[in-house]
N, C-alpha and C positions, 0 to 999 in steps of 0.2 A: 170714297169708301165710307161705310157707316162706322162711326166712332165706337159704338157698342160692340159691333162685330169684330173690329180691330182689337179692342181691349180683350175681348173674350179669347181670341186667337193668341194674343200675346201671353195672357196668364195661363192658358192651357198648354203651353209649350212644354214638352217633356224635359227640356233642359232646366226648367224652373221647379221641378217636382220637389227637390230637397231644400229649396230656399225658404228660410224662416227669418222673421224679424230679429234683429240683434237685441239681446236681453241687456237692459241697463245694468251697469255695475252697481253693487250695493254701496250706499253712502255710509259715512261714519255713524250717522243716526240709526240707519238700518242695522248695522252691526251691533251697536250698543243695545238696541231694542231686542235683537235676537239673543244676545248674551244675558240680558235681564230676564228674558223668558226662560232660558236654560237654568239660571240660578233659582228662579221661582219654582220651576218644575222639580229641581233637586230638593228644595226645601219642602215642597208638598209631599214628595216621596219619602223623605227621611224624617219629617216632623221637627226639624231644627235647621239652623243655619250651618253651612259648612265650616269646618274648623281647619286651621293650618297644620294640625298634627295628624290628619287622617290619611287615608290612602291617596294615591295619585289623583284620581278623579275628584275627590273631596278637596285636595289642595288646589287643584285648578279652579274649582268652583269658588273656593275661598279667595283666591287671587282675583278672579273676575268680580266677585262681590265687592271686594275692597277697592278695586279700580273704579267701579261704578259709583261707590260711595264718595270717593275722592273727587269725582267729576261733578258731583252735585254740590 
């Protein structure tokens, strides 16, 4: 049998319609980069760094900012 035809038949099987590659889990570096981007976005929107005495969202951004600073 022709290999190309066999592969075509295999990958066009209706049983494989919903199969997708597994997404790699985020690494610690990816999570840190995402958190840094969130803090930077918060600063850009508010024109200042988050403070620990603000609302809940601001407190969370403050905690994230301090954690990032302590890692550096």
